[in-house]
C-alpha positions as CSV (number, residue, x, y, z in Angstrom):
1,M,-29.2,64.6,48.5
2,E,-29.0,66.9,45.5
3,A,-28.0,70.4,46.0
4,R,-30.4,73.3,45.9
5,G,-31.0,74.3,42.3
6,A,-29.5,71.0,41.0
7,P,-30.9,69.6,37.7
8,A,-33.4,66.8,38.5
9,E,-33.1,63.4,36.9
10,D,-36.3,63.9,34.9
11,D,-35.0,67.3,33.6
12,L,-31.8,65.6,32.4
13,L,-33.8,62.8,30.7
14,Q,-35.8,65.4,28.7
15,S,-32.7,67.0,27.3
16,P,-31.9,65.5,23.9
17,W,-28.5,64.2,22.8
18,C,-26.7,66.7,20.6
19,P,-23.9,65.8,18.2
20,V,-20.7,67.8,18.7
21,N,-17.1,67.7,17.5
22,I,-14.5,68.5,20.1
23,S,-10.8,68.1,19.3
24,G,-11.6,66.1,16.2
25,C,-13.7,63.6,18.2
26,Q,-17.3,63.1,17.3
27,L,-19.5,62.9,20.5
28,L,-23.0,63.0,21.7
29,T,-23.6,65.3,24.6
30,K,-26.4,65.9,27.0
31,S,-26.2,68.7,29.6
32,R,-28.5,70.5,32.1
33,F,-27.5,73.7,33.9
34,G,-29.2,74.8,37.0
35,G,-28.8,78.0,39.1
36,T,-25.4,77.1,40.4
37,S,-25.0,73.4,39.4
38,Y,-24.9,71.3,36.3
39,R,-24.9,67.7,35.0
40,L,-23.0,66.7,31.8
41,L,-23.1,63.4,29.8
42,L,-20.7,62.5,27.0
43,T,-20.5,59.4,24.7
44,D,-18.5,58.4,21.7
45,M,-20.7,55.2,21.3
46,L,-17.9,53.2,23.0
47,C,-18.2,54.7,26.5
48,V,-20.4,57.1,28.4
49,W,-19.0,59.7,30.8
50,E,-20.7,61.9,33.3
51,E,-20.0,64.7,35.8
52,R,-22.3,66.5,38.2
53,M,-21.3,69.5,40.3
54,D,-23.0,71.5,43.0
55,E,-22.3,75.1,44.2
56,A,-19.6,74.2,46.7
57,A,-17.7,72.0,44.2
58,I,-17.9,74.7,41.5
59,Q,-16.5,77.4,43.8
60,T,-13.6,75.2,44.9
61,R,-12.6,74.2,41.3
62,A,-12.9,77.8,40.1
63,Q,-10.6,79.0,42.8
64,E,-8.1,76.3,42.0
65,L,-8.0,77.1,38.3
66,N,-8.3,80.9,38.7
67,K,-6.2,82.1,41.6
68,R,-7.1,85.8,41.2
69,L,-10.8,85.1,40.9
70,R,-12.8,87.2,43.4
71,A,-16.3,87.1,41.9
72,S,-19.3,85.3,43.4
73,V,-20.3,81.8,42.3
74,G,-23.4,83.0,40.5
75,S,-21.6,85.6,38.4
76,F,-18.8,83.4,37.0
77,F,-21.2,80.4,36.7
78,S,-23.5,82.5,34.5
79,H,-20.5,83.4,32.3
80,L,-19.5,79.7,32.2
81,C,-22.9,78.7,31.0
82,S,-23.0,81.3,28.3
83,V,-19.6,80.3,26.8
84,V,-19.9,76.5,27.1
85,R,-23.5,75.9,26.0
86,P,-22.7,76.6,22.3
87,H,-20.0,74.0,22.3
88,L,-22.3,71.4,23.8
89,S,-25.3,72.0,21.6
90,R,-24.0,72.5,18.0
91,E,-22.2,70.3,15.6
92,D,-19.1,72.4,15.0
93,G,-16.6,73.1,17.8
94,S,-15.5,76.5,16.6
95,P,-14.8,79.1,19.3
96,D,-17.6,81.4,20.4
97,G,-16.7,84.9,21.6
98,G,-13.0,83.9,21.9
99,A,-13.8,80.8,24.0
100,Q,-11.8,77.6,23.2
101,I,-12.6,74.1,24.3
102,S,-10.5,70.9,24.0
103,M,-10.8,67.3,25.1
104,S,-8.2,64.9,26.5
105,R,-8.4,61.3,27.6
106,Q,-7.0,60.1,30.9
107,E,-5.3,56.8,31.8
108,D,-8.0,55.8,34.2
109,G,-10.6,55.9,31.5
110,S,-12.0,59.4,32.2
111,V,-12.1,62.4,29.9
112,S,-11.4,66.1,30.6
113,L,-12.8,69.1,28.7
114,R,-10.8,72.3,29.1
115,L,-12.4,75.6,28.4
116,K,-10.5,78.9,28.1
117,S,-12.3,82.3,27.9
118,E,-12.3,85.8,29.3
119,F,-14.3,87.0,32.3
120,L,-14.3,90.7,33.2
121,G,-11.2,91.3,31.1
122,M,-9.3,88.5,32.8
123,P,-8.5,84.9,31.6
124,F,-11.0,82.4,32.9
125,K,-10.3,78.6,32.9
126,W,-12.6,75.7,33.5
127,E,-12.3,72.0,33.4
128,F,-15.0,69.3,33.1
129,H,-13.8,66.0,34.7
130,C,-16.1,63.3,33.4
131,T,-15.8,59.8,34.8
132,P,-17.4,56.6,33.3
133,A,-21.1,56.5,34.0
134,P,-22.8,53.6,35.7
135,V,-24.8,51.1,33.7
136,T,-28.1,52.2,35.2
137,L,-27.6,55.7,34.0
138,V,-26.6,54.6,30.5
139,C,-29.7,52.4,30.3
140,A,-32.0,55.2,31.5
141,Q,-30.5,58.0,29.4
142,L,-29.5,56.2,26.2
143,V,-30.5,52.5,25.8
144,R,-34.2,52.6,26.7
145,P,-35.1,55.8,24.8
146,L,-33.3,54.5,21.7
147,L,-35.1,51.2,21.9
148,A,-38.4,53.1,22.1
149,M,-37.4,55.3,19.2
150,S,-36.6,52.3,17.0
151,R,-39.9,50.6,17.8
152,L,-41.8,53.8,17.1
153,L,-40.0,54.2,13.8
154,Q,-40.7,50.6,12.9
155,M,-44.4,51.0,13.5
156,Q,-44.4,54.2,11.4
157,V,-42.7,52.3,8.5
158,E,-45.2,49.5,8.7
159,Q,-48.1,52.0,8.5
160,L,-46.5,53.8,5.6
161,G,-45.9,50.5,3.8
162,G,-49.6,49.6,4.2
163,L,-50.6,53.0,2.9
164,L,-48.5,52.6,-0.2
165,V,-50.0,49.2,-1.0
166,R,-53.5,50.8,-0.8
167,K,-52.4,53.7,-3.0
168,D,-51.1,51.2,-5.6
169,A,-54.5,49.5,-5.6
170,E,-56.3,52.8,-6.0
171,I,-54.0,53.8,-9.0
172,Q,-54.5,50.4,-10.6
173,D,-58.3,50.9,-10.4
174,Y,-58.0,54.2,-12.1
175,R,-56.0,52.7,-14.9
176,E,-58.5,49.9,-15.4
177,N,-61.2,52.5,-15.8
178,G,-59.3,54.3,-18.5
179,A,-57.5,57.0,-16.5
180,T,-54.1,58.1,-17.9
181,L,-51.2,60.3,-16.6
182,S,-50.9,63.7,-18.1
183,R,-47.1,63.6,-17.5
184,E,-45.2,60.3,-17.8
185,R,-42.4,61.4,-15.4
186,L,-44.9,61.1,-12.5
187,Q,-45.4,57.4,-13.1
188,T,-44.0,55.1,-10.3
189,E,-43.6,51.4,-9.9
190,A,-45.7,49.3,-7.6
191,F,-44.5,49.2,-4.1
192,E,-43.0,45.8,-2.9
193,E,-42.0,45.9,0.7
194,Q,-39.5,43.1,0.7
195,T,-37.6,44.5,-2.3
196,Y,-37.6,48.0,-0.9
197,R,-36.3,46.9,2.5
198,E,-33.4,44.9,1.0
199,D,-32.4,47.8,-1.3
200,F,-32.7,50.3,1.5
201,M,-30.5,48.2,3.9
202,T,-27.9,47.7,1.3
203,K,-27.5,51.3,0.4
204,T,-28.1,53.1,3.7
205,L,-26.7,50.8,6.5
206,P,-23.0,51.4,5.6
207,Q,-23.4,55.1,6.0
208,L,-24.8,54.9,9.5
209,C,-22.1,52.8,11.2
210,S,-20.4,54.8,13.9
211,D,-21.9,58.0,12.7
212,V,-23.1,60.0,15.8
213,Q,-23.7,63.1,13.6
214,S,-26.9,61.3,12.3
215,F,-28.6,62.2,15.6
216,N,-30.2,65.2,13.8
217,A,-32.9,67.6,15.0
218,D,-35.7,65.3,14.0
219,L,-34.3,62.4,16.1
220,Q,-33.7,64.8,19.0
221,Q,-37.4,65.8,18.9
222,L,-38.3,62.1,18.7
223,Y,-36.1,61.4,21.7
224,A,-37.8,64.1,23.7
225,A,-41.2,62.7,22.8
226,V,-40.5,59.1,23.8
227,V,-39.1,60.0,27.3
228,V,-42.2,62.0,28.3
229,P,-44.4,58.9,29.1
230,H,-41.6,57.6,31.3
231,R,-41.4,60.8,33.2
232,N,-45.2,60.9,33.7
233,T,-45.2,57.3,34.8
234,R,-42.5,58.0,37.4
235,K,-44.4,61.1,38.7
236,R,-47.6,59.0,39.0
237,K,-45.8,56.3,41.0
238,L,-44.2,58.8,43.3
239,S,-47.6,60.5,43.9
240,E,-49.2,57.1,44.7
241,E,-46.4,56.2,47.1
242,R,-46.5,59.4,49.1
243,P,-50.1,59.0,50.5
244,V,-49.3,55.5,51.6
245,E,-46.2,56.6,53.4
246,K,-48.1,59.5,55.0
247,E,-50.8,57.1,56.2
248,K,-48.2,54.8,57.8
249,E,-46.7,57.8,59.6
250,E,-50.1,58.8,60.9
251,E,-50.8,55.3,62.2
252,E,-47.4,55.2,63.9
253,E,-48.2,58.5,65.6
254,D,-51.6,57.3,66.8
255,Q,-50.1,54.2,68.5
256,P,-48.9,54.6,72.1
257,A,-45.2,55.2,72.5
258,S,-44.7,52.1,74.6
259,R,-46.7,49.1,75.7
260,E,-45.9,47.3,78.9
261,P,-46.6,43.5,78.7
262,A,-48.9,42.2,81.4
263,L,-47.0,40.3,84.2
264,T,-48.0,36.8,85.0
265,L,-46.7,35.3,88.2
266,S,-47.1,31.8,89.5
267,P,-47.0,31.0,93.3
268,G,-43.4,29.9,92.9
269,D,-42.1,33.0,91.3
270,G,-40.9,34.5,94.5
271,S,-43.0,37.6,94.4
272,D,-42.1,40.3,97.0
273,S,-44.2,39.8,100.2
274,S,-43.1,43.1,101.7
275,E,-45.8,45.1,100.0
276,P,-49.1,43.9,101.6
277,D,-50.9,47.2,101.0
278,R,-50.4,47.0,97.2
279,N,-51.4,43.3,97.0
280,Q,-54.5,44.0,99.2
281,S,-55.6,46.9,96.9
282,H,-55.0,44.7,93.9
283,N,-57.0,41.8,95.5
284,G,-59.8,44.3,96.2
285,R,-60.1,45.4,92.6
286,A,-59.9,41.8,91.4
287,E,-62.7,40.7,93.7
288,E,-64.8,43.7,92.7
289,S,-64.4,42.9,89.0
290,G,-65.0,39.2,89.6
291,S,-68.3,40.0,91.3
292,K,-69.4,42.3,88.5
293,M,-68.6,39.5,85.9
294,A,-70.6,37.0,88.0
295,D,-73.6,39.3,88.2
296,R,-73.5,39.9,84.5
297,G,-73.2,36.1,83.8
298,A,-76.2,35.4,86.1
299,G,-78.3,38.0,84.3
300,Q,-77.4,36.5,80.9
301,Q,-78.3,33.0,82.2
302,S,-81.7,34.2,83.4
303,V,-82.5,35.8,80.1
304,T,-81.5,32.6,78.3
305,A,-83.6,30.5,80.6
306,A,-86.7,32.6,80.1
307,S,-86.4,32.6,76.3
308,D,-85.4,28.9,75.7
309,P,-87.8,26.0,76.2
310,P,-87.1,23.6,79.2
311,A,-86.0,20.8,76.8
312,A,-83.2,23.0,75.5
313,K,-81.5,23.2,78.9
314,Q,-78.6,20.8,79.0
315,P,-75.7,20.7,81.4
316,S,-72.5,21.8,79.8
317,S,-70.0,19.0,79.4
318,K,-67.0,21.3,79.2
319,P,-65.6,22.5,82.5
320,K,-65.0,26.2,82.8
321,K,-61.4,27.3,82.2
322,K,-59.7,28.9,85.1
323,K,-58.5,32.4,84.5
324,V,-54.7,32.7,84.7
325,G,-53.5,36.1,85.7
326,L,-51.9,38.0,88.4
327,F,-54.6,37.1,90.9
328,R,-56.9,34.1,91.2
């Protein structure tokens, strides 16, 4: 269960990846700060690390790192957010307001970010302990959005290629009808998609290898756009599941708390003969119900006999089944 004020999964998904440089290491970061909680994701394109902290864990770590700290959680957490956010959302790692941040890798595969600043005139320290993230989180926050972005950009390129082909046909028609350019420097060659693609891949691809800084503002906006349908789909599924669960709960409440199975005893079951009054009352009720059923059956037979012709009356070849129950 997430702590009160903790960033929700959908809120973290909407936060774009930002390129940063910490201690000479190029990283992509994604963070979400709540009232007194936060979630942080880091990746160097080789591994993804995460950390999530609630109010109690933040207070414990702050007291361990700052022995003389006597401020409330809300006050120093607000200071922490103000000094650490610039380092997690911009490309350079220069100090902001005297705050310094550094990164170190641990032997167990985790990473630590150490922050030093001043709070109310006293030194304030904080450490982010990020551990390797599970595969499901990496797929949800990085892999699926990037695949959606690449497909969206591919569709955009295909549409732009078709538009260029139509523009070339329009320009050729103008030329055939005697139109000329007033300035020769505006003249362009006809667009050939295959030639353009090969030339683009040859020149551009080497520059993009292992370059996390290429995740610029335009790509961040594209990332935020492709994750919105996923969030809406998830909300719609949750809203559809909740009424079903509510109906099941109401049905369970309407059902009786316990149902006792009917007892069926045979003559050899060894029933207790020391309760004649109870058996007598049961026999009386059974005979009374039997007589009512017999009268009802006789009434139905008389109605059938009056409505059916005499030729339709035939004796039933099937014997009546004896009722098996507590009493015969």
